[in-house]
N, C-alpha and C positions, 0 to 999 in steps of 0.2 A: 063174847068176843073170842075168836079162835086163832090161835098162833100156831105155826108149824113147828117142828120139832128141832130146835136148835139148842140142845141142853149144854150148858156150859160144863157140866161135870164130865162131859165125854172128851174135852180137850186134852190132848197127850202134851204134857210139859216136860221137857228134857232137863235134867239136873246138872249134869257134869258139862263144863266149858266145851270139851271136845264133841260130846254128843249133842249139845244144843244147835249145832250148825248142821244138823242132819236134814236132808231134804224132806219136803212135805210129799208123801207119796199119794198118788190117786191115779187111779185107772182112768182113761179116757179113750172115747172113740175117735178123737182127732189125733192124728199123727202129725207131730211138727216136721214142718220142711227144713228146719234149721238144727244145726249141730253146733258145738263149741268151734269147731273148726272152719265153718263157712260162715258164719254170722258176721255181717259187717254193717256199719251204719254210713250212710251218705247223705248229703244235703241235696234235696230237690230244689227247693225254691224259698226264696225270701220276698216278703211283701210288706210294703210301708203301709202303716195304719194311721187313721186320723183320730182314734181314742186309745186310752191306755186300758186294754181289755183286762180285766179282773178274772173273767171266767171264759172258758171256751169249751165247746161241745163239739168235737169232731167225729162223733161215732154214729151220727145219723148218715142215711144213705146219700152220697154225692153232695153234702152240704156241710159248712163249718158255721157254727154261731158264736158270736163274740158278744160280749156284754160288759159294760163298765158300771161303776157304782151308782152313777147317776141315771141308769136305764137306757143309755144309748146301745142300740143294737146294730150290729153288722152281720150280714149274712153272705157267705161265699158260695159259689158254686165250684165244687172240685171232686174230682175223681181221678185216679190213676189211669182209668181208661181214656180219658181226654188228653192226656200227655201235654199238658200245659199247666202254668201256674194258676192258682185259685182266682177267680174273677167275683169281684164285688156285685151282688145282683140286688140288695135290699139293704136300706138304712133308714132306721126310725127311732123314736123315742117312746118307751113304755110309760103308761101311766101309772105313776107311783107317788106318794106323798114325801117319803123321806129317802135316804141312800139305802141302795139294795146291800144286803150282807150276805145272800146266798142266792144261787141261780142254777137253773139247769133246764133241759129241753127233752120233751118226750115226743111220742108219736104225733100228738095232737096240740101239744101246749108249749108255750114258753113260760116258765114258773120263776117267779121272784118273791123273795122274802125281805121284809123290813123289820128289823129288830125294834126301831123306835115305836112303830105302830102295831107290832105283833101280827101283821097281816100278810097273807099269802095271796098272791094274784096270779090268776090263770089268764093268758092271752093266746091268741091264734098265732101261727107261725108268721103272720103279717103284721102283728102287733095289736089286733083289736082287743080290747079288755073284755073278757067272759064272765069273770068271777073274782070277787074280792071276799076272803074268808078270814075270820079270826083264826089264828094258829099259835096255840100256846105252848108248842114243842120247842121253841127257840133253838132252832138248828144252827149249829156252826158250819154246816155243810150239807148240801143236797146233791145227790146223783141219781140220774135216770137207771132204772132197772127193768125198762120194758123192751128187752130185745126180742122176747117172745109173746109177751103180753102187752095190752096196750096201756100206756099212761100210768105207770107204776114207778115210785120213787122210794129211795132210801135216805133217811136224814140221820144226822150224828150230833148228839149233845153232849159236850165234853163235861158241862158242869153237873149235869144230872146223871151222868153215866149211862145213857140209854141211846139206843139206835132203833128207829121205827121205819117200818115199810108201810107205804100207802097207796091206796088205790085212788086215783083223781077222776072226777067226773064233774064238769061245771054245771050240769043240770041238776045235781043234788046240793042240798044245803049244808051238808057236812062231808068231812073227809075221813074215810073209813081206815083204821089202822088194821092190817091185815097179817102183820108179823112184828116181832121186835126181839132185841137183844138187850137183856138186862144185865149191866156189869156192877150193879149195886152191891153185890156180895163178892168176896175176894175169891181168887183162884190161887191155891197153893200159897195162901197168905199173902197174896199180891192183888191189891186193887187195880183193875184196868182202867186206864186214863185214855178213852178213845177220843182222838183227835181228828181222825179222817175216816173215810170209808169208800170202798171200791167194789163194782160188781162186774160180771161178765156175762156172755150170752149161755155159759153154762150153769148159770145159777149160783156160782161161786160168790161169797162175800168175804172181803178182806178188810180188817179193822187194824189200824196203825194205833198201837198203844205206846204211849210216851210216860208211863208211871215213874214215879220218883225212885222206886225200889230197884228196879232193873234198868238196863240199857232198853233203847227202842226195840219193839217187838211187833211182828205181824201175826195177828190172829186170823186164821184161814178157815172159814166154814165151807163145806163141800157136802155134796149127797152122800159121800161115803164115811168121812171122819172130819173132825175138827182138831187143828194142831196150831201149835205156836211155834213161829220161826224168829229166833233172836237175830237182831240185824246189826250187831257191833261189828261184823266183818266189813261193813261198808266204810266205817270211819278210818281215816289215816291214822297211823300209830301216834304221831306227834300232834295230832289235832282233835284228840277225843274230847276234851274239856269245851273247845270251841266250837265243834260241830254240831249240826242240827240236821235231821231228815224233815223236810217240808211237805212232802207229798209222796204217796205210794199208789201205783196203779197196776192192776192186772191187765194183760194184754188180751184183746179178744182173738179167739180162735189159735192162741198160743199159750197153752196151758203151762207150758214150763218156763214161761218169761215173766218177769216182773220189771217194772220202771220206777226207779225212785229219783226224786230230786233232792240232792244233798248239797247243804252249804257247809264247806270245809272250815269257814271262819265267819260264822254267822254275824257276829257283832262287829266286825272290822270292814267288811267290803260287801260288794254285790256278786261277788264269783259264786257261780252255782255249778254243779255237776249233775248231768244226767247218766244215771248208773243203770245199765241193763244187766240183770241177774238171771241166771239159770238156776231155778229153786229146785229142780229135780235132779242136778248133779250131786255127788256125794264127797265131799260137802258142797253147799250152794256156792256157785262160781261167779265171780263178776267177768262179764264177757267184754263191756266196754264202758269207758268213762268218756263222756263229751262235756267239755268245759264251755261255759257260757259266762263271759265277763261282766255283762250288763244285767245280771239277774234273770230272773223268770217271774212273770206276774201269774201265770197259770199255764197248764198243759193238759192235753188228752190223746188218746190213741184212737186211730181209726180201727175199722174192721179189716183193713187191707194191708197190715203190718207196717204201719207208719205212725209217727208221733209228731204232733204238732205242739209248739208252744209259743207264748208271746213274751216280749220284752217291753220294759219301759224306757222312757227318754232319758239317756244318761244326764245326770244334773248339770255337768258343765259343757254339754255339747248341744248344738241346734240339730238334733236328729231326730226324726219321727219314730214313735213305737214301730217295733217290727213283729212279724209272724213268721216263723221258721218252720218249715215242713221237711222232715227228715224220713227216709225209709229204712227199715230193717232188711237188709237184702242179703240174699245167698249168692 
């Protein structure tokens, strides 16, 4: 079995509090169209939903995929070129035995994992069941990484401190591991606790670490170097103990940007913040905070400088779940 070279020993860890917030430097052929001065966030559309979507994949060309824990799928047609709000085009139910605990979409497949049965199911984009496979890797999260190659995914297992990359092919009896990140050994005497993972079209891999020794960190693997970015600057000074970072995402075609879902008072209410960060400034700079009082069930970013997130129905109101589409505009 062959694994590409993502040696943890090459990660650069900064020790002093001041130096910890230095940016992650990486040369890139993509020149960002945004600067700190001209980046803004504006809402494009809000769409009522008939399911409480736990997963959203919007990085596919001209489509948005939504899935709930019971396997209900909604597919929307959407592109900024259309200059109209997303339109529901397909709705169906996946063939699953139990509740879905992880979901994503690749070029050819809808992919669902059920913890109770330890089964991974591959479906067509129209819902037809192609393959059901035993999957002992127990992913807490699955994300697509087939921006340039077909049908590859990364999974994250917090309990085993492992992340795996797989090549999917429904005509084969097994799923092949093609890469892995092994966090079972400590880095600078700190054990990484990987809770989530994100990838982009440049092949970068971002792992969200919530170990109990340090505050939240982002471990960024690139083709040039691997570095750690502490994330304590996201927390409000008076709410550090009650805050929690729920999700981190790289932004396709914008290597300087990072989007974070932040819960300022996680145990007290459903208020969430969407935080946009320039990780190439010195130090990393928060560009915008967008507040969502109804909580966020999940979010994703498109390849056209937009982010899309879903909210659940407020407990005390007869309101449908929502999908909100925002643009990062200059």
